[in-house]
C-alpha positions in Angstrom: 55.4 114.3 -38.3 58.3 116.8 -38.3 61.7 115.9 -39.5 64.7 117.6 -38.2 68.5 117.1 -38.7 70.6 115.9 -35.7 74.3 116.0 -36.8 74.7 114.0 -39.8 71.7 111.9 -39.3 68.1 112.6 -40.3 66.0 111.6 -37.3 62.2 111.8 -37.1 60.7 114.0 -34.4 57.1 113.0 -34.1 54.1 114.3 -32.5 53.3 110.7 -31.4 52.6 109.8 -27.8 53.7 106.2 -27.5 57.2 104.9 -27.5 56.3 101.8 -29.5 54.9 104.0 -32.3 58.2 105.9 -32.3 60.2 102.7 -32.6 57.9 101.4 -35.4 58.5 104.7 -37.2 62.3 104.4 -36.8 62.1 100.8 -38.0 60.1 101.8 -41.1 62.9 104.4 -42.0 65.6 101.7 -41.7 67.4 103.4 -38.9 67.5 100.5 -36.5 68.3 97.5 -38.6 71.5 95.6 -37.4 72.5 98.3 -35.1 73.0 98.7 -31.3 70.2 101.1 -30.2 70.6 103.8 -27.6 68.7 107.1 -27.2 67.2 109.7 -24.9 63.7 110.1 -23.5 62.3 113.4 -22.2 60.0 116.3 -23.1 60.6 118.6 -24.6 63.7 117.3 -26.6 63.9 119.6 -29.6 66.9 121.4 -28.1 68.9 118.2 -27.4 72.4 117.9 -28.8 72.8 114.4 -27.4 72.0 112.5 -30.7 74.8 114.4 -32.6 77.3 113.9 -29.7 76.6 110.1 -29.2 76.3 109.2 -32.8 79.7 110.8 -33.6 81.2 109.1 -30.5 79.8 105.6 -31.7 81.1 106.1 -35.2 84.6 107.1 -34.1 84.8 104.2 -31.7 83.7 101.6 -34.3 80.3 100.9 -32.7 77.7 100.0 -35.2 74.9 101.8 -33.4 72.5 104.6 -33.4 71.3 107.1 -30.8 67.7 108.1 -31.2 65.3 110.8 -29.8 62.2 109.8 -27.9 60.3 113.1 -27.4 57.4 111.4 -25.6 55.1 111.5 -22.6 54.9 107.8 -22.6 57.4 107.2 -19.8 55.3 104.4 -18.3 56.2 102.0 -21.2 59.9 102.6 -21.2 60.8 99.3 -19.7 58.6 97.4 -22.1 60.1 99.2 -25.2 63.7 98.9 -24.0 63.4 95.2 -23.4 61.1 94.5 -26.3 63.3 96.2 -28.9 66.6 95.1 -27.2 67.6 98.8 -26.7 71.1 98.9 -25.1 70.7 102.0 -23.1 68.9 105.3 -22.7 69.4 108.6 -21.3 66.5 110.2 -19.3 66.0 114.0 -19.0 63.4 116.4 -17.9 60.9 115.6 -16.4 61.4 111.8 -16.0 64.7 111.3 -13.9 62.8 110.4 -10.7 59.7 108.8 -12.2 61.8 106.2 -14.2 63.3 104.7 -11.0 60.3 102.4 -10.5 60.9 100.6 -13.8 64.5 99.6 -13.0 65.5 96.2 -11.7 68.3 97.9 -9.7 69.9 101.3 -9.4 73.4 102.2 -8.3 74.4 103.3 -4.9 75.0 106.9 -6.1 71.7 107.1 -8.1 69.9 106.0 -5.0 71.8 108.6 -2.9 70.8 111.3 -5.5 67.3 109.9 -5.9 67.4 110.2 -9.7 68.4 108.3 -12.8 69.6 109.7 -16.0 71.1 106.7 -17.5 69.6 103.2 -18.1 71.7 100.2 -19.0 70.1 97.0 -20.4 72.3 94.1 -19.2 70.7 90.9 -20.6 67.2 91.9 -19.9 67.9 93.5 -16.5 67.5 97.3 -16.4 70.0 99.1 -14.2 69.6 102.8 -13.4 72.7 105.1 -13.0 73.2 108.7 -12.5 76.0 110.4 -14.6 74.9 114.0 -14.1 77.1 114.4 -11.1 80.1 113.3 -13.3 79.0 115.9 -15.9 78.8 118.7 -13.3 82.2 117.8 -11.9 83.6 117.8 -15.4 82.1 121.3 -16.2 83.7 122.7 -12.9 87.0 120.8 -13.3 89.0 124.1 -13.3 87.3 125.6 -10.5 88.0 125.0 -6.8 84.6 124.5 -5.2 85.6 123.8 -1.5 83.9 126.4 0.8 81.8 128.1 -2.1 78.3 129.2 -1.3 76.0 127.8 -3.9 72.4 128.6 -4.8 70.5 125.9 -6.8 67.5 126.8 -8.6 65.1 123.9 -9.1 64.0 120.9 -7.1 63.8 118.0 -9.7 66.2 115.2 -10.5 68.9 117.6 -12.0 68.8 119.8 -8.9 69.2 116.6 -6.7 72.3 115.6 -8.6 73.7 119.2 -8.4 73.1 119.3 -4.6 74.9 116.0 -4.2 77.9 117.2 -6.3 78.4 120.6 -4.8 77.9 119.3 -1.2 80.3 116.4 -1.9 82.7 119.0 -3.1 82.6 120.9 0.2 80.2 123.7 -0.7 77.4 125.3 1.3 74.2 124.8 -0.7 70.8 126.5 -0.6 67.8 125.4 -2.6 65.3 127.7 -4.4 62.2 126.1 -6.0 58.6 126.8 -6.7 57.5 123.5 -5.1 58.0 123.8 -1.4 57.6 120.2 -0.8 60.3 119.0 -3.1 62.6 121.8 -1.9 62.2 120.6 1.7 62.7 117.0 0.6 66.1 117.9 -1.0 67.0 119.8 2.1 66.1 116.9 4.4 67.8 114.4 2.2 71.1 116.3 1.8 71.3 118.5 4.9 71.2 121.8 3.0 69.0 124.8 3.5 66.1 126.5 1.7 67.1 129.7 -0.1 66.7 132.9 2.0 68.1 136.4 1.4 69.6 137.6 -1.9 71.2 135.9 -4.8 74.2 138.4 -4.6 75.5 136.8 -1.5 76.3 133.5 -3.4 79.6 132.5 -5.1 77.9 130.2 -7.6 74.5 130.4 -9.2 73.1 127.0 -10.7 70.0 126.8 -12.7 68.4 123.3 -12.9 65.1 124.5 -14.1 63.9 124.4 -17.8 63.5 128.2 -18.0 64.9 129.2 -21.3 63.4 126.2 -23.0 60.0 127.1 -21.6 58.5 130.4 -20.4 58.5 131.1 -16.7 60.2 132.8 -13.9 63.2 131.6 -12.0 62.5 130.7 -8.4 65.1 133.3 -7.2 65.5 136.9 -8.2 68.5 137.1 -10.7 68.5 140.9 -10.8 71.3 141.1 -8.3 73.9 139.0 -10.1 77.4 140.7 -10.2 80.7 140.2 -11.8 82.3 138.3 -8.8 80.0 135.3 -9.3 80.1 132.1 -11.3 76.9 131.3 -13.2 76.0 127.8 -14.4 73.0 127.2 -16.5 72.1 123.6 -17.4 70.0 124.9 -20.2 72.7 125.0 -22.9 72.7 126.4 -26.5 70.2 129.0 -25.7 70.6 132.7 -24.6 68.5 132.2 -21.5 67.5 135.2 -19.3 70.0 134.0 -16.8 72.9 133.8 -19.3 71.9 137.3 -20.6 72.0 138.7 -17.1 75.3 137.1 -16.4 76.9 138.3 -19.5 75.6 141.9 -18.8 77.0 141.7 -15.3 80.3 140.4 -16.2 79.9 137.1 -14.4 82.0 134.1 -15.1 79.9 131.6 -17.1 80.3 127.7 -17.0 78.9 126.3 -20.2 76.1 123.8 -19.7 77.5 121.9 -22.7 80.4 120.9 -20.7 78.1 119.0 -18.3 76.4 117.5 -21.3 79.8 116.2 -22.6 80.9 114.9 -19.2 77.7 113.0 -18.4 77.4 111.8 -22.0 80.9 110.4 -22.1 80.2 108.5 -18.8 76.9 107.1 -20.2 78.8 106.0 -23.3 81.3 104.2 -21.1 78.6 102.4 -19.1 76.9 101.2 -22.4 79.9 100.1 -24.3 82.7 99.6 -21.6 85.0 102.0 -23.4 85.9 105.6 -23.2 84.8 107.9 -25.9 86.6 110.7 -27.6 85.4 113.7 -25.6 87.1 116.3 -27.9 85.2 114.7 -30.8 82.0 114.8 -28.7 82.6 118.5 -28.1 83.2 119.2 -31.7 80.1 117.5 -32.7 77.9 119.9 -30.9 79.7 123.1 -31.6 
C-alpha cells in the first residue's frame, strides 16, 4: 500500500485490483462515514488533481462529501460498487470512457453522440452516463475563436472522440492521427472528419488526447515541425510532456490542460449536486 497526499486529504493509493477492496480500505480509514461519496476511476491515476479540486469545491459549497481515487483495473465491477456503497457519482478517465457505457442504465444524448462517458450519476439506483469533456474543452478555449480552424487530434479513444465532437461543433476542420487504424476510421466515419495526412505544420491547432507524457511512447504524428503560429493543447496536464516542451521551444501558444480539467470537473459537480461550484477556488486548489 502506498499513501499519498491529495490536497488537504490523505487518501490511500493501493496496489489492489478490486474496487470493493479499495472501498473497504477507505471504510477502515474512516474516510466515508456519513459522507456523500464521489470519486474517479482510471489507470494510471497518480497524476490526477481531481481529488484536490473536487474536495475543495465540496467543502466550499457545504457538501459533506469526499472525492476518492480508484486507481484500478476492475472496471467490470464499477456498477456493483457504485450501487452497493451508495456512491453518488464518479468521473471516468483513461482507459475506460467507452468501456463503462455498457454498465449504464442510460446515457445522455451528447454522451451517445460522442460515444464516451466521463461522468456517472447515481440517481436512486439508476446509473446515468454523461460526458462533460466537451464542456471542459470549450472552457479551455473560451478566449479563442475556433471557427474555420484546422485541427489535428492525436489519439482515437474516448477523449479524442470528445475533442472531435467539440471542435467540429465549433466549425473546425478536424483530422485524426492515431496508432489504431480501426478506431481512427471509426471516429472519421462517426463524425465526418478525415484521417491525418501530410505535416503537422499545416494545422492551426494541435491537440493531444493520448497519455504520452504519463507513459512512455511516441505521438501518432511527428511534432518536430511545430511552429510559433500554432496553438498547442495537451490534455496531459501538470507535466512537461514532450509536446509541451516542443511547443515552448517553438514559441507556440499553449492552452493549459488544467483548464479543461476545471471546466469538465465543474460540470460534473453540477450534475452530482445540482449547484454550480466555485471555479476560481477549484483552480486555486490545483495550482
